[in-house]
C-alpha positions in Angstrom: -26.8 -7.5 42.4 -28.4 -9.9 39.9 -27.4 -11.7 36.8 -29.2 -13.6 34.1 -26.0 -15.4 33.4 -24.1 -18.4 34.8 -20.8 -16.5 34.9 -20.7 -13.1 36.5 -19.1 -10.2 34.6 -16.5 -10.0 37.4 -15.3 -13.5 36.7 -15.2 -12.9 33.0 -13.5 -9.6 33.2 -10.9 -10.9 35.5 -9.9 -13.4 32.9 -9.9 -10.7 30.2 -7.5 -8.3 32.0 -5.1 -11.1 32.9 -4.8 -12.4 29.3 -2.4 -11.0 26.8 -3.0 -9.1 24.6 -5.3 -6.8 26.5 -6.2 -3.3 25.3 -7.5 -0.8 27.9 -11.0 0.4 26.8 -12.0 1.5 30.3 -12.6 5.1 29.3 -15.9 3.8 27.8 -17.1 3.9 31.4 -16.2 7.6 31.6 -18.1 8.2 28.4 -21.2 6.5 29.6 -21.6 7.5 33.3 -23.1 11.0 32.5 -26.1 9.1 30.9 -27.1 7.4 34.2 -30.5 8.5 35.3 -30.9 10.9 32.3 -33.6 10.9 29.6 -31.0 9.6 27.0 -30.0 6.7 29.2 -31.0 4.1 26.5 -28.2 3.1 24.1 -27.7 0.3 21.6 -24.3 -0.2 20.2 -24.0 -2.5 17.2 -20.8 -3.8 15.7 -19.7 -6.8 13.7 -18.8 -10.0 15.6 -15.4 -10.1 17.1 -15.2 -6.4 17.7 -15.1 -6.3 21.5 -18.8 -5.9 22.4 -18.8 -8.7 25.0 -15.5 -7.6 26.6 -16.9 -4.1 27.0 -20.2 -5.4 28.3 -18.5 -7.5 31.0 -16.2 -4.6 31.9 -19.3 -2.4 32.5 -20.9 -5.1 34.6 -17.7 -5.6 36.7 -17.4 -1.9 37.3 -21.0 -0.9 38.2 -22.2 -4.0 40.2 -23.1 -3.5 43.8 -22.0 -6.1 46.4 -18.6 -6.7 45.0 -15.2 -4.9 45.3 -13.6 -4.7 41.9 -11.0 -2.0 42.6 -8.3 -4.5 42.1 -9.4 -5.2 38.5 -9.5 -1.5 37.6 -6.7 0.1 39.6 -4.2 0.0 36.7 -6.7 1.0 34.0 -7.2 4.5 32.6 -10.6 4.9 34.3 -9.0 4.8 37.7 -7.3 8.1 37.0 -10.6 10.0 36.4 -12.4 12.2 39.0 -15.6 10.2 38.6 -14.0 6.8 39.2 -15.1 6.3 42.9 -18.5 7.8 42.3 -20.0 4.8 40.6 -17.7 1.8 41.1 -19.7 -1.0 42.7 -22.6 1.4 43.5 -25.4 0.1 41.3 -27.8 -2.8 41.0 -27.1 -4.5 37.7 -29.1 -6.9 35.6 -26.6 -8.5 33.1 -28.3 -10.5 30.3 -26.5 -12.5 27.7 -29.3 -13.0 25.2 -27.3 -15.6 23.2 -27.6 -18.1 26.0 -30.4 -20.6 25.3 -32.4 -22.9 27.5 -32.1 -26.6 26.9 -34.1 -27.6 24.9 -34.9 -24.5 22.9 -37.1 -25.3 19.9 -39.4 -22.3 19.9 -39.5 -18.6 20.8 -41.9 -19.4 23.6 -39.3 -21.7 25.3 -36.7 -19.0 24.9 -38.6 -16.0 26.2 -40.2 -18.1 29.0 -36.7 -19.0 30.3 -35.6 -15.3 30.1 -38.7 -14.3 32.1 -38.2 -17.1 34.6 -34.6 -16.1 35.3 -35.6 -12.5 35.9 -38.4 -13.5 38.2 -36.1 -15.9 40.1 -33.4 -13.2 40.6 -36.0 -10.8 42.0 -37.5 -13.4 44.2 -34.1 -14.3 45.7 -33.2 -10.7 46.2 -36.4 -9.2 47.4 -38.8 -12.1 48.1 -41.2 -10.9 45.5 -43.6 -13.5 44.1 -45.1 -13.2 40.7 -48.9 -13.2 40.4 -50.1 -15.2 37.4 -50.3 -12.9 34.4 -48.4 -10.1 36.1 -46.0 -8.3 33.7 -42.3 -8.5 34.5 -42.0 -4.7 34.9 -44.4 -4.8 37.9 -41.9 -6.9 39.8 -39.1 -4.4 39.2 -41.4 -1.6 40.3 -42.1 -3.4 43.6 -38.4 -3.4 44.5 -38.4 0.4 44.8 -34.9 0.2 43.4 -33.2 1.4 40.2 -31.2 -0.9 38.0 -28.5 -0.7 35.3 -29.4 -3.2 32.5 -26.4 -4.5 30.5 -27.6 -6.7 27.6 -25.2 -8.5 25.2 -26.2 -10.0 21.9 -29.7 -8.6 21.9 -30.3 -9.7 18.3 -29.0 -13.3 18.5 -32.5 -14.8 18.7 -33.3 -13.4 15.2 -31.0 -15.9 13.6 -32.9 -19.0 14.9 -34.8 -21.0 12.4 -37.9 -21.2 14.6 -38.3 -17.4 14.7 -41.3 -16.2 12.8 -42.4 -12.6 12.1 -44.9 -12.8 15.0 -42.1 -14.0 17.3 -39.8 -11.1 16.3 -42.7 -8.6 16.9 -43.4 -10.3 20.3 -39.7 -10.1 21.3 -39.6 -6.4 20.5 -42.8 -5.9 22.5 -41.2 -7.7 25.5 -38.2 -5.4 25.4 -40.5 -2.4 25.1 -42.4 -3.4 28.1 -39.3 -4.0 30.1 -37.7 -0.6 29.4 -39.9 2.0 27.8 -40.8 4.8 30.3 -39.9 2.6 33.2 -38.6 4.6 36.2 -36.6 1.7 37.6 -34.2 1.9 34.6 -31.3 4.2 35.3 -29.3 2.9 32.4 -29.9 0.5 29.5 -26.8 -0.6 27.6 -27.5 -3.0 24.8 -25.1 -4.6 22.2 -25.6 -6.7 19.1 -24.8 -7.0 15.4 -28.1 -5.8 14.0 -29.4 -2.3 14.5 -32.8 -2.1 16.1 -35.7 -2.7 13.7 -37.8 0.4 13.0 -41.3 -0.6 11.9 -42.7 2.9 12.1 -42.1 6.3 13.6 -43.6 4.9 16.8 -41.1 2.0 16.9 -41.2 -0.3 19.9 -37.7 0.6 20.9 -37.4 4.2 19.6 -36.1 5.3 23.0 -32.8 3.7 22.2 -30.0 5.7 20.7 -28.7 3.5 17.9 -24.9 3.6 17.3 -23.8 1.4 14.5 -20.7 1.0 12.2 -22.1 3.5 9.7 -23.3 6.4 12.0 -21.3 6.3 15.3 -18.9 9.1 15.8 -19.0 8.9 19.7 -18.0 5.4 20.7 -16.1 4.1 17.6 -12.6 4.1 19.2 -13.9 1.8 22.0 -14.6 -1.1 19.5 -11.8 -2.6 17.5 -8.1 -1.8 17.9 -6.8 1.5 16.4 -3.3 1.9 15.0 -1.5 3.2 18.1 -3.0 0.3 20.2 -1.8 -2.3 17.7 1.7 -0.8 17.5 1.9 -0.8 21.3 0.9 -4.5 21.3 3.5 -5.3 18.8 6.2 -3.7 21.0 4.9 -5.5 24.1 4.6 -9.0 22.6 7.2 -8.9 19.8 5.6 -11.9 18.1 4.3 -10.4 14.8 5.2 -7.2 13.0 2.9 -4.3 12.7 2.9 -4.2 8.9 1.9 -7.8 8.6 -1.0 -7.3 11.1 -2.1 -4.3 9.1 -2.1 -6.2 5.8 -4.2 -9.0 7.4 -6.6 -7.3 9.8 -6.8 -3.5 9.2 -9.2 -1.8 6.8 -12.1 -0.6 8.9 -12.5 3.1 9.8 -13.6 5.4 12.5 -15.9 8.3 11.7 -12.8 10.4 11.4 -11.1 8.1 9.0 -8.7 6.5 11.5 -7.8 2.8 10.9 -9.5 0.1 12.9 -8.3 -3.5 13.1 -10.3 -6.6 13.8 -9.4 -7.1 17.5 -10.1 -10.8 17.8 -7.9 -11.7 14.8 -5.1 -9.4 16.0 -5.2 -10.9 19.4 -5.0 -14.5 18.1 -2.2 -13.6 15.7 -0.2 -12.1 18.5 -0.9 -15.0 20.9 0.0 -17.7 18.3 2.8 -15.7 16.7 1.4 -16.1 13.2 -0.9 -14.2 10.9 -3.5 -16.4 9.2 -7.2 -16.4 8.6 -8.9 -16.4 12.1 -12.3 -15.2 10.7 -14.8 -17.9 11.9 -17.4 -18.9 9.4 -20.8 -17.8 10.5 -24.4 -18.1 9.3 -24.6 -14.6 8.0 -21.6 -15.0 5.6 -23.2 -18.1 4.1 -26.5 -16.3 3.8 -25.0 -13.3 2.1 -23.0 -15.5 -0.3 -26.3 -17.0 -1.3 -27.8 -13.6 -2.0 -24.7 -12.7 -4.1 -25.1 -15.8 -6.1 -28.8 -16.0 -6.7 -30.3 -12.5 -6.2 -28.7 -9.4 -7.5 -26.3 -9.4 -10.5 -25.1 -5.9 -9.6 -23.7 -7.2 -6.3 -21.7 -9.9 -8.1 -20.2 -7.1 -10.2 -19.4 -5.1 -7.1 -17.7 -8.0 -5.4 -15.5 -8.8 -8.5 -14.5 -5.1 -8.6 -13.5 -5.0 -5.0 -11.6 -8.3 -5.3 -9.7 -6.5 -8.1 -8.9 -3.7 -5.6 -11.4 -1.2 -7.1 -13.5 0.7 -4.5 -17.3 0.8 -5.2 -19.1 4.1 -4.8 -22.5 3.7 -3.1 -24.7 5.5 -0.7 -25.8 3.3 2.1 -28.5 4.2 4.7 -28.3 1.3 7.1 -29.7 -2.1 7.8 -32.2 -3.2 10.4 -33.2 -6.4 12.2 -36.4 -6.5 10.2 -34.4 -6.8 6.9 -33.2 -10.3 7.1 -34.8 -10.9 3.7 -32.4 -8.9 1.4 -33.9 -8.0 -1.9 -31.9 -5.1 -3.3 -28.3 -4.2 -3.9 -28.2 -1.6 -1.2 -29.7 -3.9 1.4 -27.2 -6.7 0.6 -24.2 -4.3 0.7 -25.4 -2.6 3.9 -25.7 -6.0 5.5 -22.2 -6.9 4.5 -21.0 -3.7 6.2 -23.0 -4.4 9.3 -21.6 -8.0 9.5 -18.0 -6.6 9.0 -17.4 -8.3 5.6 -16.9 -4.9 3.9 -15.7 -1.5 5.1 -17.6 1.7 4.2 -16.0 5.2 4.4 -16.5 8.4 2.5 -19.1 6.8 0.3 -16.9 3.9 -0.9 -17.0 0.2 -0.1 -13.9 -1.9 0.1 -12.9 -5.4 1.1 -11.1 -4.4 4.4 -8.1 -6.7 4.4 -6.4 -9.9 3.3 -8.4 -12.0 5.8 -11.7 -11.0 4.3 -10.2 -11.0 0.7 -9.6 -14.8 1.1 -13.3 -15.3 2.0 -14.6 -13.4 -1.0 -12.2 -15.2 -3.3 -13.8 -18.4 -2.2 -17.2 -17.1 -2.9 -16.2 -16.4 -6.5 -15.3 -20.0 -7.0 -18.7 -21.4 -6.2 -20.5 -23.1 -9.1 -23.6 -21.0 -8.7 -21.5 -17.9 -9.7 -21.8 -19.3 -13.2 -19.5 -17.9 -15.8 -17.5 -16.0 -13.2 -16.7 -19.3 -11.5 -15.7 -20.8 -14.8 -13.1 -18.1 -15.3 -11.8 -18.5 -11.8 -11.6 -22.2 -12.1 -9.5 -21.8 -15.2 -7.1 -19.4 -13.5 -4.7 -22.2 -12.5 -4.1 -22.8 -16.2 -3.4 -19.1 -16.7 -0.8 -19.1 -14.0 0.8 -22.3 -15.3 1.0 -20.8 -18.8 2.5 -17.6 -17.5 5.3 -19.5 -15.6 5.9 -21.6 -18.7 6.4 -18.3 -20.7 3.6 -19.2 -23.0 2.3 -15.7 -23.9 0.1 -17.0 -26.7 -1.8 -19.3 -24.4 -2.2 -16.6 -21.7 -3.7 -14.3 -24.4 -6.0 -17.1 -25.5 -7.3 -17.6 -21.9 -7.9 -13.9 -21.4 -9.6 -13.7 -24.8 -12.0 -16.5 -23.8 -12.8 -14.9 -20.5 -13.5 -11.6 -22.2 -15.8 -13.3 -24.8 -18.1 -14.7 -22.1 -21.4 -13.0 -21.9 -20.7 -11.2 -18.6 -21.7 -7.5 -19.1 -19.4 -5.9 -16.6 -16.4 -7.8 -18.1 -16.9 -6.1 -21.5 -14.2 -3.5 -21.7 -16.0 -0.2 -21.1 -13.1 1.2 -19.1 -9.8 0.4 -17.5 -11.5 -1.1 -14.5 -13.2 -3.8 -16.7 -9.9 -4.9 -18.0 -8.6 -5.1 -14.4 -11.6 -7.3 -13.4 -10.8 -9.7 -16.2 -7.1 -9.9 -15.2 -8.1 -10.4 -11.5 -10.4 -13.3 -12.3 -8.0 -14.9 -14.7 -5.2 -14.9 -12.2 -7.2 -15.5 -9.0 -5.6 -18.9 -8.5 -2.2 -17.2 -8.2 -3.3 -15.7 -4.9 -2.8 -19.1 -3.3 1.0 -18.6 -3.9 1.4 -14.9 -4.3 0.6 -11.6 -2.6 -1.0 -9.8 -5.5 -1.2 -6.0 -5.4 -2.4 -3.4 -7.9 -0.9 0.0 -8.6 2.0 -0.8 -6.3 4.9 1.6 -6.1 8.1 0.2 -7.6 11.1 1.9 -9.2 10.0 5.0 -11.0 6.3 4.5 -11.0 3.4 2.3 -10.2 3.2 -1.2 -11.6 -0.3 -2.4 -12.7 0.1 -5.8 -11.0 2.8 -7.1 -8.8 2.9 -10.8 -7.9 5.2 -11.3 -4.9 5.8 -15.1 -4.1 4.7 -16.3 -0.6 6.9 -19.4 -1.0 10.2 -20.4 -2.6 10.0 -22.0 -6.0 7.7 -19.4 -7.7 9.0 -16.5 -9.8 8.1 -12.9 -9.0 5.8 -11.5 -11.7 5.5 -7.9 -12.9 2.4 -7.5 -15.1 1.7 -4.3 -17.1 -1.5 -3.6 -19.1 -1.9 -1.6 -22.2 -5.1 -0.5 -24.1 -5.0 -0.1 -27.9 -1.2 -0.1 -28.0 1.0 -3.2 -27.9 2.4 -5.8 -25.5 6.0 -4.8 -26.4 5.3 -1.3 -25.1 4.1 -2.8 -21.8 7.4 -4.7 -21.5 9.4 -1.6 -22.4 7.6 0.4 -19.6 8.5 -2.3 -17.0 12.1 -2.0 -18.0 12.4 1.8 -18.3 10.6 2.5 -15.0 12.6 -0.1 -13.2 9.5 -1.9 -11.8 11.8 -4.7 -10.8 13.0 -2.8 -7.8 10.4 -4.2 -5.4 11.2 -7.8 -6.3 14.9 -7.6 -7.3 16.0 -10.1 -4.6 14.0 -13.0 -6.0 16.0 -15.6 -8.0 13.5 -15.6 -10.9 11.4 -12.6 -12.2 9.0 -12.6 -15.1 7.9 -9.5 -17.1 4.4 -9.9 -18.5 3.0 -7.4 -21.0 -0.7 -7.7 -22.0 -2.5 -5.4 -24.5 -6.1 -5.2 -25.5 -7.0 -3.7 -28.9 -10.4 -2.7 -30.0 -9.4 -3.1 -33.7 -9.9 -6.8 -34.2 -9.6 -6.5 -38.0 -5.8 -6.0 -37.7 -5.0 -8.5 -35.0 -6.5 -10.4 -32.0 -8.1 -8.4 -29.2 -5.4 -9.6 -26.7 -1.8 -10.2 -27.1 0.8 -11.1 -24.5 4.5 -11.2 -24.2 6.4 -12.8 -21.3 10.1 -12.4 -20.7 12.5 -13.5 -18.0 14.4 -10.8 -16.3 18.2 -11.2 -16.7 
């Protein structure tokens, strides 16, 4: 049993199963074991960060590794009830590699890969007394053992993010993995995880023996990564620290291939441990990079983001994203990357911002100065909210008119969604103090915008839009359909009616009426 890792998977998995909350994903073992020794024994599962890849990897290492007895760790898990449980537990030689671990110092690809090779050689020397001949490829050393190995490799793509990696280094890295695995008889299973799908440079790709299973194409393993609804409900019952609906609002929004809900597992776990839902999404390099592309590269992507912040799904056909595509030049590449990194969810041909946690991140992107006129509207949104609370409908109409008059093509009212985008940007500041929902059920219908205060001291706001009608008609609709039902318990409630008219000769484009509910 060998590890290219300071901590063994057994030690890591022991910590995982003893820490609340823990969700049993051990049936992944049952799903994988038929692949051992078969032609299709190479698999690469890619998911966003924080979706349980490492936990599953250490679980597999703890289960398969020879020379240990880990029955105690698995005895209460689902896998222990299967007929194949005893057949493979602690029966295999395992090479566990965490590719995100770096030597010190690590200022070049050569330093990185030399350390990987040294550790492999050192493991085989300790286990089999095999000495490496200068220039001898690493696969020769494995062949000399006359043994078969399960390779478990986590974060295979982490090296791609390093500043020192050049194109020739990426190519050399893929060639190294090809030499280690492709057609090698000592490999009885290769299980690899990461964020990026494997790059495919041609039909004869270096790693085309791997079956790629990513967020956009996996219908076999999708329930083993992320928490699904039943699992989150059970955790809520066990820990009783945060309610299910609150967790769903903050961390749901991803989908399995069958359309079932998937939650961000790390954020759910932290919320349950701390007893509070808040933004646990850690800022990472890829989010900053994608923000830069949104700002400086493709105007269409900025339009897509504004629509999704407004709650409007974006229809698009995405084909995938590979490790070779770190330079994003097109709308589809940028949006695909956002799905791969977990910033957007993609299901049935539509993109959405998954949940409130990610919504907060995208709202911050819209405030950046480099977003130009969009940022100007957003940065004025505090004034819009202040005018609304002050019952100054004329001022609110003026601000919305100014936003509409800016030379931003997708904010020119071609349809109802364009009006919604303008209103979303004009009231973006309100989301600091309100939960803002569109088309929300209330009373006898669906209110266009419902502003529910997060804190005391702010009035609830019911906002209704009209097109080529009048603001009075919007206020009448709020009253007749009893939209106040959802927020009737608040001390102060405002009705806001906004109309846009295409006939500017008779009156201004926008008019607004604000009334206090009595």
